[in-house]
C-alpha positions in Angstrom: 13.8 -20.1 -4.7 16.3 -21.3 -2.2 15.8 -20.2 1.4 18.7 -18.4 3.1 19.7 -18.6 6.8 22.1 -16.1 8.4 24.1 -17.7 11.2 26.1 -15.7 13.8 29.2 -16.9 15.5 29.9 -17.2 19.2 33.2 -17.1 21.1 36.3 -18.5 19.6 36.6 -16.1 16.6 38.1 -13.1 18.4 41.4 -11.5 17.2 42.8 -8.0 17.5 41.9 -6.1 14.3 38.5 -7.8 13.8 35.9 -5.4 12.3 38.5 -2.8 11.3 38.0 -3.4 7.5 34.2 -3.1 7.9 34.7 0.1 10.0 36.9 1.6 7.3 34.7 0.8 4.4 31.1 0.9 5.5 29.4 3.8 7.2 26.7 1.5 8.6 29.5 -0.5 10.3 31.1 2.6 11.7 27.8 3.6 13.2 27.5 0.2 15.0 30.9 0.5 16.6 30.1 4.1 17.7 26.8 2.8 19.3 28.8 0.1 21.1 31.3 2.6 22.5 28.5 4.8 23.7 26.4 2.0 25.2 29.4 0.5 27.1 31.0 3.7 28.2 34.5 2.8 26.9 36.1 2.4 23.5 35.3 -1.2 22.5 36.3 -0.2 18.9 39.8 0.7 20.1 40.1 -2.6 21.9 38.9 -4.5 18.8 41.2 -2.6 16.4 44.4 -2.1 18.3 44.0 -3.5 21.8 45.9 -6.3 23.6 45.0 -9.9 22.9 44.8 -10.6 26.7 42.1 -7.9 27.1 40.1 -9.1 24.1 40.2 -12.7 25.3 38.5 -11.8 28.6 35.0 -13.1 28.1 33.4 -9.9 29.4 35.1 -8.1 26.4 35.0 -11.0 23.9 31.2 -11.2 24.0 30.4 -7.6 23.2 33.3 -7.5 20.7 32.0 -10.4 18.6 28.4 -9.2 18.8 29.4 -5.7 17.6 31.6 -7.0 14.8 28.8 -9.4 13.7 26.1 -6.7 13.6 28.6 -4.3 11.9 28.9 -6.9 9.1 25.1 -7.4 9.0 24.4 -3.7 8.7 27.0 -3.5 5.9 25.2 -6.3 4.2 21.9 -4.5 4.5 23.4 -1.3 3.0 24.8 -3.3 0.1 21.4 -4.8 -0.8 21.7 -8.4 0.5 18.5 -10.3 0.5 16.7 -10.7 3.9 17.1 -14.2 5.4 14.2 -16.6 5.9 15.7 -17.7 9.2 18.5 -16.8 11.6 20.4 -18.6 14.3 23.5 -18.0 16.4 25.9 -20.2 18.3 25.7 -19.4 22.0 26.6 -15.7 22.2 25.7 -15.5 18.5 22.0 -15.9 19.4 22.0 -12.3 20.6 23.4 -11.2 17.3 20.7 -13.1 15.5 18.0 -11.5 17.7 19.4 -8.0 16.9 19.3 -8.9 13.2 15.7 -10.1 13.5 14.7 -6.8 15.2 13.8 -8.4 18.5 16.7 -6.9 20.6 17.9 -3.3 20.5 21.6 -3.3 19.7 22.6 -1.1 22.6 20.6 -3.3 25.0 22.2 -6.4 23.5 25.8 -5.2 23.8 25.3 -4.2 27.4 23.6 -7.5 28.2 26.3 -9.7 26.7 29.0 -7.8 28.6 27.1 -8.6 31.8 26.7 -12.2 30.6 30.4 -12.5 30.1 31.1 -11.1 33.5 28.6 -13.4 35.2 30.0 -16.4 33.4 33.6 -15.6 34.4 32.6 -15.0 38.0 30.6 -18.2 38.4 33.6 -20.5 38.4 37.1 -19.7 39.7 39.8 -20.0 37.1 41.1 -23.5 36.9 38.1 -25.2 38.5 36.3 -25.7 35.2 37.4 -26.9 31.8 36.1 -27.7 28.3 37.4 -30.1 25.7 36.5 -30.9 22.0 35.7 -34.5 21.3 36.2 -35.4 17.6 35.0 -38.5 15.8 32.4 -39.7 18.3 28.6 -39.3 18.2 26.7 -37.2 20.8 25.1 -40.2 22.4 28.4 -41.9 23.1 29.9 -38.6 24.4 27.0 -38.2 26.8 27.5 -41.7 28.1 31.2 -41.1 28.6 30.6 -37.8 30.4 28.2 -39.5 32.8 30.7 -42.2 33.5 33.5 -39.6 34.1 31.4 -37.3 36.4 31.9 -39.2 39.7 29.8 -36.7 41.5 31.2 -33.7 39.7 29.8 -31.9 36.6 30.7 -33.2 33.1 28.3 -33.0 30.2 28.0 -32.1 26.5 28.2 -28.3 26.1 28.2 -27.8 22.3 26.8 -30.5 20.0 28.4 -29.0 16.9 28.3 -31.6 14.1 27.9 -35.3 13.6 31.5 -35.8 14.7 32.3 -32.9 17.0 31.0 -32.4 20.5 32.5 -30.0 23.1 32.2 -31.1 26.7 32.3 -28.9 29.9 32.5 -29.3 33.6 34.9 -29.7 36.5 38.4 -29.8 35.3 39.1 -33.3 36.8 35.9 -34.7 35.4 36.7 -33.4 31.9 40.2 -34.9 32.1 38.6 -38.3 33.0 36.1 -37.9 30.2 38.8 -37.3 27.7 40.5 -40.6 28.5 37.2 -42.5 28.7 36.0 -41.1 25.3 39.3 -41.9 23.6 38.8 -45.5 24.8 35.3 -45.4 23.4 36.7 -44.5 19.9 37.1 -40.7 19.8 39.8 -39.8 17.3 40.9 -36.9 19.4 40.1 -35.2 22.7 41.4 -31.6 22.8 41.4 -29.4 25.9 40.3 -25.9 25.0 41.8 -22.6 26.1 38.7 -21.0 27.6 38.2 -18.8 30.6 35.2 -20.7 32.0 33.2 -24.0 31.5 30.3 -22.7 29.4 26.9 -24.4 28.9 27.0 -26.7 31.8 25.5 -26.9 35.4 28.5 -24.9 36.7 26.9 -21.8 35.0 23.7 -21.8 37.1 24.7 -18.8 39.2 25.4 -16.9 36.0 22.1 -18.0 34.6 20.2 -16.7 37.7 21.9 -13.3 37.5 21.4 -13.0 33.8 17.7 -13.9 34.1 17.0 -10.7 36.0 18.6 -8.6 33.3 16.8 -10.4 30.5 13.5 -9.9 32.2 14.0 -6.2 32.2 14.6 -5.8 28.5 12.0 -4.8 25.8 11.6 -7.3 23.0 10.3 -6.3 19.5 8.5 -8.3 16.9 10.4 -10.8 14.8 11.2 -9.8 11.2 12.0 -13.5 10.6 12.1 -16.6 12.8 15.1 -17.7 14.9 16.1 -21.3 15.7 17.1 -21.3 19.4 20.1 -23.1 20.9 18.2 -24.8 23.7 15.8 -26.8 21.5 16.7 -26.2 17.9 13.1 -25.1 17.3 11.9 -22.1 15.2 10.4 -19.3 17.2 8.7 -16.0 16.3 7.1 -15.3 19.7 9.0 -12.5 21.4 7.5 -13.5 24.8 9.6 -16.6 24.8 12.9 -15.0 24.1 14.0 -14.1 27.7 13.4 -17.7 28.9 15.2 -19.2 26.0 18.2 -17.0 26.5 18.2 -17.7 30.2 18.0 -21.5 29.8 20.8 -21.3 27.2 23.4 -20.4 29.8 23.6 -23.8 31.4 22.2 -25.9 28.6 24.0 -27.5 25.6 24.1 -25.6 22.3 22.3 -27.9 19.9 24.0 -26.6 16.8 23.9 -29.9 14.8 20.1 -30.2 15.4 19.7 -26.5 14.5 21.4 -26.9 11.1 19.4 -30.0 10.4 16.1 -28.2 11.4 16.9 -25.2 9.2 17.7 -27.5 6.3 14.4 -29.4 6.9 12.6 -26.1 6.8 14.0 -25.5 3.3 17.3 -23.7 3.9 19.8 -24.3 1.1 22.1 -21.3 1.7 23.9 -20.6 5.0 25.7 -17.3 5.4 27.9 -16.8 8.5 27.8 -13.2 9.5 30.7 -12.1 11.7 34.3 -12.9 12.5 35.7 -16.2 11.4 34.4 -19.3 9.6 33.8 -21.7 12.4 30.1 -22.1 11.7 30.7 -22.4 8.0 32.9 -25.4 8.7 30.3 -27.0 11.0 27.6 -26.6 8.4 29.9 -28.2 5.8 30.3 -31.2 8.2 26.5 -31.5 8.7 25.0 -30.6 5.3 27.5 -31.2 2.6 25.2 -30.2 -0.3 24.3 -26.8 1.2 25.6 -23.5 -0.2 27.7 -21.7 2.4 29.6 -18.5 2.7 30.8 -16.0 5.3 30.9 -12.2 5.6 33.5 -10.7 7.9 35.2 -8.0 5.7 34.9 -6.2 2.4 36.3 -9.1 0.3 34.1 -11.8 1.8 31.1 -9.4 1.6 31.7 -8.8 -2.1 32.2 -12.5 -2.8 29.1 -13.5 -0.9 27.0 -10.8 -2.6 27.6 -12.6 -5.9 25.8 -15.7 -4.5 22.6 -13.7 -3.9 
């Protein structure tokens, strides 16, 4: 029987209205939004369903919003009889969703922690100092070489190794600009600056990492219902004692998504189901493992369609 992995999205999928269909149609999803509102002390659900784009795009709001929508989708899937996955993984923020799904993190703890995570990340680098860019059509090794050449004493490094032909870089804005030109000269098809609020997953995030470490070390971690593949090393883990250190290191380390998909496939995964808003990870899986079965669940229609694949 084909093994199934559930994969959970990170930032980049937020939009006003996300989760509303799940809230309207599944009691399990409504309960998750209610728990999020109570845990945070304000109406995250109202922000998700009818708020302002500018508010939802602040990373301190984006992170709990995407986590909540992802877990609302996961709880709806559970209620509708979806098979349990053999493995889970999440892209950056999505790793917290994956850990909630695996029973390791309490949802209320997770939603409070990722709100702090977003706040720390935003505070660590003044607006305009950092930048990120997507490099298309060039392998990770060449991108890393180009970043090193562009740094000139500043920070510039791969932040998200997403697929064989997509690597996101991060660092000081000037260094990222230099890297974009260098990497185009090295053969990149495109170098696209991203509209982000901070340069995630690079050394400029060290102050955020140090603050988050204290919060992560205070949490209780349950036993794994199924293993997770972590961002920092693309390795499977079922030891709860390792989770805090993996999540801490993740803040300033590159997300090794390409290697994660390859590792899950090597472990026998043939079906990848993206759980949460958007289809970004589905597209990245398609670029990496073209023969895999993939689907996403973000609303009632996609849930029903995906249930037929079970």
